[in-house]
N, C-alpha and C positions, 0 to 999 in steps of 0.2 A: 805435533809435528805443522811442518809453514809453507804451506805449499805456492807457489809465484807465480803467474802467469805474462801475457804483456799487460794483461789489465787487471789482474784480479787476485790476491791475497787471501785464502783459505790459514785461515790457523781452525784446529782441533784440539780436545782436548780429550784424554783416554777417562774410561770409567774409574774410579776410584775403583781399588783390589774388589770393598766391600757394597757397590755396585753390579746393582739388576735390574733385566728391564722387567717390566711388574707385566707375568704372560696371562692373568685371566680381565676379564673385568671389571671384577665386583673389585681385585685391587687398586685397577686402572684408574674406576674411579673413586676408590679412597684419596686416591693419590689427588689428583683433578682438586678435589673437594682439599687436601690440605696449601695445593699450589692455588689455590681460590678459582678457577675457573665452573666458571658460570653454567658449566652443562655437564654432556657426558655425548655425545656423539658418538653410536653402535653402527655396523654393516659390517656385515664375512664381502661387497663389495669394494669394499677399499679398497687402491691400488699395495698405498702404503701399512702394512700388517703391522700387529701388535701396538705399546698404549703412545699418543706421540700430542702434541702439542703446535695447532698453522693461528696463526690471525687472534688468538685471545682465546677458541676454546679450545678442546680435549678432544679427541678423538682415537675408538677403538678398534683396531676389523680382527677379527681371531687370524690366524697366519696357521698353517701345515707344518710350520718346523720351526722349533727356541728361536732357531741361527734368523730365518723372516721378520724375526716381531722382535730380534734383542741387533737386527743394525745400524748402530752408533749415530754414523751419516748420512740423514732423510735430504733425497730431494727436496729444491724450493725452500721455497718458508717454513720446512715444518723442523719441530728440534721433537728426538724422543726424551720424556715422562720417567727417569729410572724413577723403581716402591724403593730408591735409600732417601731422596726429595728436591734432587739434584733433579732440573729440566740445563 
């Protein structure tokens, strides 16, 4: 999907059929290691839920629903870390 506004073009790619969000801290940690992130920061107070990266670091925050932890499009420079290794 490509969305173009007067000043910005955003292209998003839907997850592959076998992609799934890392829903546990353990799974997120394992994928962060596979993807060579130096550490995993965790907190239930992070506003973004689930497993994601930002500025070369990995983060995990437990959400109340699978949907909140699986959102594909995240704010700012955050990117979802998928448990199939795709980022």
